[in-house]
N, C-alpha and C positions, 0 to 999 in steps of 0.2 A: 815565154809569154810576157809581154810588157805589162808591168804593174801599173794600175791606175793610181795617180797621185791622190792623196787624201786632201780633203778640204780643211779649212782652218781648224775646225773643232775636232777633226779626226774621227768621224763616226764610222763604226763598223757596218758591214752589210746587214747584220741583224738589226742594228739600231736604225738604219735607214728604212728597212722593211717595217719595223715597229712604228716609226714615224708616219709612214704611208698608211698603215692600217688604222692608226689612231685618227689621223686627219680625215680619212675616208668615213670612219664611223661618225665623226663629228659633223662632216659635211652631209651625211645622210640624215642625221637625226633632226637637224634644224628645218630643212624644207619639208621633211615628212611631217613634222609637228604642225607646220603651217597648213599644208594641204589636207591633212587628216582632220584637223580642227574645223576647217571649213565644212567638211562633210558632216561633222557632228553638231554643227550649230543649231539645226532644227530640234534635235533631241535636247540640247542644252536649254533652248528657248522654252520647250514644253515643260521641263522640270522646274525652271525658275520663273515661268510666265514672263519672260523678258520681251521687250519691244524689239523691233527690227534695228532701231538705233543702238540699243544696248548690245545686241548680238554683233553689230558692226564693230563695236569697240572691243569685243573679245578678240577679233582679228587685228584691229588697228593698233591696240595698246602694245602688242608684242612688236610689231614692225616699227612703230614710232619710237619706242624706247630704244630699240636696237640701233636705229639710225642716229639717234641723239648722241649715243655714247661710243659709237664705232671708232671714230677718229681719235678721241681722247684715249680709248683703250689701246689702240694701235701705238700711239706715242708712249703710253705707259709700258707697253710690252718691250719697246726698244730700249727704255731706260731701266726697267726693273727685271726684265727677263721674260722672253716669250713663253717658255715652258711654264713659268710661274703663273702668268696671266691665263694661259690656256687651261691649266689645271683648275684654277679658280673659276674660270668660265664654265667648265664642265660641271663643277660642283654646284654652282649657282643655278645653272640651267636644269640640272637634275633635281635640285631642291624645289625649284619652281614647278616642275612637272609633278613632283610628289604632292606638293601643296594643292595644285589644281585638281588632282584626282580625288581629294577629300574636301574640296571647297563646299561649305554648306549654303553659300549665297553667291549672287552675281558679283557683289562687291569684293568678296575675298577671291573669287575666280579672276576678276580683273587685276587684283593685286598680284596674284600668282603669275599672271601673264606678263605683268611688268617685270617681275623678277626673272622670268624666263627670257625676256627681251634683253635684259642686262647681261645675262649669261651668254646669250646668243652673240651679242656684240663682241664679247671677249673671245669667243670661239672663232667668229668670222675674221677678227683682226689678227689672229695668231696662227691659225691652221696653215694657210698658204705660206705665211712667213717662215714657219718652221720647216716646211718642205723645201722652200727656197734656200734656207740656211744649211740643210742637211745634204741635199743632192747637188752635184756639180752642174754647171750650166748646160753641159751637153746632154743631160738626162732630164732637165727641168721641164721641158715641154711635155714629155711622156708622162711624168708623174702628176703634173698639173692636169693633164687630160684625164687620167684615172680619177683624180680627186673631183673634177667637174662631173665626171660620169656618175660618181656616187651621189652628188647633189641631185642630178636628174633622176637617178633611181629612187631617191626619196620622194621627189615630186610625182613619179610614176606610181609608186606603191601607196602613197598617201591616201588617195581617194578609194582605191580598191581594198587594201588591208585595213585602212581606217574605217571604211564602211562596214567591213565584215566584223571588226572588233565592236563597233557601235551596235550592230544588229544583234550579235550574239551575247555580248558581255556588258553593253552600256557604254556611254561616252567616256566615262571615267577610266575605262580600260586603256584608252589611247594614251592618256597621260602616264599611267602606270607602265605601259610598254615603253614609252619614251624614257622614263626614269631608269628602267632596266638597261637599256642600251647605253645611257649615260654612265651608269656604274661600270659596265664592261669597258667602255672607252677610257674611263678614269683609271681603272686597274691596269690596263695595257700601258697607258702613258706613264703612270707612276713607276711601273716595273721596268719598262723598256727604254724610256727617254732619259739617257744618262747625262747628256750635256745641258748647257744653258747658253742662250744667245741674247746678249744685251750690249750691242756695240755702242749704244748711246749712254751707257751707265755713267752716272755722275752728273749728267745734265739735269736741269730743273724741269719740273712739270708745270705747264702753263695753265693754272686753274681758272684764271680770269678769261683767257681765250677759250677754254673748254665750256665755260658758262655761256659766253657770247655765241659760240658755235651751236650749242644745243638749242638755245633760245631761237636763233635765226632759223634753224632747220624745222623746229616745231611750228613756228609761225607760217613759214612758207608752205609746208605740207598740209597743215590744218586749214590754212586759208585757201589753198588751191582746191581742196576738197569741197569748199563751200561756194566756189565760183558757179554762176555769174552773179550771185547775190552781193550786195554792196559790202557786207561784212567780210566776205571772201576777199574782195579787192583790198580792203583796209588791212586785213591780217597778212596777206601776201606782200603788200607794199612794206609793211612794218618789218616783215621777215627779211626782205632784201636790204632794207636800211640797216638792220642789225648785222647782216652779212657783210656789208661795206665797212661797218665799224669794226667787225672782226678782222677783216683783211687789213685795215689800217693798223689795228693793234698788233697784228702778227709781224708787220714790217718794223715795229718799234721795239718789241720785247726782245731780250737777249736770247732766251731759249724758247722759241715759238712752238705752239702746238702743231701747226702746219707750216712747213717751210715753203713760203710763197714763191721762193726762187725756183722750186721744183717745177712750178707751172710757168714761170716767166722764162726760164732759161733752158728747161728740159722739154723740148718739143715732143719727143716720143712719149714721155710721161703724160703731158697735158692732153695731147690729142687722143691717146689711147683711153684715158679716163672719159673724155668727151664722147668718144665713140661708144663706150659702154653705157653712158647715161642715155644717149640717143637710142641705142638699140633696145634697151629695156623699156624706155618710154614708148617705143613704137610697137612692142610685141606683147607686153604683159596683159594688156586689156583684151587681147584677142580671145583668151580663154573664157572670160566673163561673157563677152558678146556671143560667142558660139554656144556656150552653155545655155544661155537664154534662148537662142535661136533653135537649138535642137529640142529643147523641152517645150517651148511655147509654139513655135511654128511647125516643127516636125512631130510634135506630140510624143517624143521619146521619154522613157522613164529615166530617172537620174542615173541608174546603173548602165543603161544602154548609151546614154549621152557620154558617160565616162569612158566607155569602151571606144567611142569615136575619137574623143579628145586625147586619149592616151597615145595615139599615133605619134604626136609631136615629141613628148618626153622620151618615148622608147628610142626614137632615132637619135635624139640628143645623147642619151646614155650610151648607145652603141658606137657612135662615131666620134665622140669627144676624145677618147684616148688616141685614136688614129690622127685626129686633127692636132692634138698636142704634140705627138711624135713628129708630124710633118713640120711643125713650127720650129723644131730643133734643127731642121735641115734647110728650110725655106724661110725667107723673110716673113715674120709673123704678120706684118701689115698686109701682105698679099693674101695669105690664107684667111685672115680675119675679114678683109674687105670682100673677098669672094663669098664668104659666108653671109655677110650683111646684104650683098647683092641678091643672093638666093632668097633671103628673108623678104626682100623687097618684092621679088617675083610672087612669092606666096601671098603677101598682103595685097598685091595688085589684083590677083585672081579673085580674092574675096570681095572686091568692090562690086562684082556682078551677082552677088548673092541675092536670091529671091526665094519665094515660097516653093518654087519648083526645082531648086537646085538639088542635085543628087548627093547622097552621102559619100559616094566614091569621089566626086569632085572636091568635097570638103576635106576628105582624107588626103587627097593629092595636094591640096593647098597646105595642109598641116605638115605634110611630109617635106615640102619645100622649106617651111619654117623650121622644122626640127633639124633637118640637115644643115640649113644655113646657120642656125644657132650653134650647132656642134662645131662647125668650122670657125665660128667667130669667137666663142667664149674662152676656151683654153689658150689659143694663140694670143688673144688680146691680153689675157692675164699674164702670159709668159712675157709679152712685150713690156708690160708695166713693171713686173718684178725685175726684169733684166735691165731696166733703164735707170735704176737707182743704186746707190752704195748700200753695203750691208747694213749700216746703222739705220737705214730708212725702210727696211723690209717690213716691219710691223706697220708703219705708217702707210706704206704703199698698199699692203694687203687690205688694211681697213678702208683706204680711199676707194679701191675697186669695189669693195662690199657696199660702201655708202652709195656709190653710183648705181649699183644694182637696186638697193632699197628705194632710193629717191626716184629712180626711173620707174620702178614698179608702181609707186604711189602716184606719180605724175600720170602714168598711163591710165590708171583707174580714175584719176581726176578728170582726164579728158573724156572718158566714157560717161562719167556723172554729169559733166557739163552738157554733153550732147543729149543725154536723157532729159535733162532739165529743159533744153531748148525745143526738142521735138515731142516729148511726151508730157512734161510737166510733172505734177504730183499724182497723176492718175495711175491706178494699178494696171499692170500689163494684162489686159483681157482681150478677147477676140477683136473688139472694135478698135483697139489700140495697136494691133499687130502691124498694119501698114506704116504707122508712125515709128514703131520700133525698127522695122526694116530700113526705113530712111535714116534713122539715127545710126544703125549698124553700118550701113554703106558709107555714111559720112565719116564714121570712125575709121573705116578701112582706108578711105581716101587720105585722111590726116596721117594715119600710121604709115602708109606706103610713101608719102612725101617725106615724112620724118626719116624713115629708113634710107631713102635715097640720099638725103642730106648727110646721113651718117656714113655712107660709103665715101663721100668726099672727105669727111673728117678723118676717117680711118686711113685713107690713102695719103692724107696731108701730114701724117705723123713723121714721115721720114724713115730712113733705114736704121736698122739696129746697129749700134756702135757709133752713130753720128747724132746723138741726142743732146749733146751739150752745146 
């Protein structure tokens, strides 16, 4: 039998499997934390007598902090070692979870969520990079598909398991459960990950660029969430100005945080990241719109609404490994573009949503979205990771994760803008239901158009191997 050649670091089969287990545990725990926390927000609000705005920050503080430090942590992982940053990230995320479980006030809970966000960024920026470093290119799509499936499993179990934990043991049990998984993942990683990967070792960390990057991202995301108010426009404009200054700085500094040439000269890398940004911007807000629709218009309980919405992540979890394996044999851009086209179909069918729409029709639309997302996500990640040199694996991994987080926040921002235009500051009550339905249909129109444009961006990336 022909022996498989070892990759540069020479990992054994056991070490590869350990890396996959650890990466999957980490990929499960972060989305589980986000979706389970959303279910627990009403209970948190009752205990701390928190406002809706305060509860919104419990969710936002985590994502915003993660988005701020993702790319800097990816660069740090390439310089100082991916395993080192990964282990630090697991430790920090677990510490934040533990602190959140014992928080006596909203202020300390928000601080714990910020700590969790920093840890999550370190995990996001290194998990995929470690898998890409350990497994040969011929197996990369398969293992990335399994890893993506773990992410969707976390999204699937978050509302159900998180709801059960909150119901029987209180909201603090969610954070304790999360810290236990973090400890298990840390123990596996410490015992089983023998090598270290730092192909950019010796290069300098660009702290000025990191500050500019974080500031621009905060201003854009925070400003976008306040549109169409004038303050939102000012903050968003200031964020884009900071982003332009950051890009200029990165072209001048000797050891940049983000190698701008990757976007200028690497077509596959640039358009794959653009496709990810568009896809998440076009799909993430669907869950919020349908959650409101099912509970307000269809008068379902939160548990029943959750059972309807779970159709999408279940399909994502089931088919992501198959899609990843397919991208090892077929051009990733073709698999990913097909997935985005199916997502477009699912979004288009939701444009016709009204008070008489059947639950079966909604599940069918969600099935298109779930299957489309499965076909898109892991092949697209495979295309990004396969388009760069080994010394950029951490940076590439963090860039993809940043596109996901920014896209998710932009998607929610689009929903908030439409609510502001169609509903205003009125609570969603029966007399407002027609206005809500108009805003939801407008959202699905915007999302389907965005997704259609994303198909073009996905196809424009070019073939694998011709990216320079």
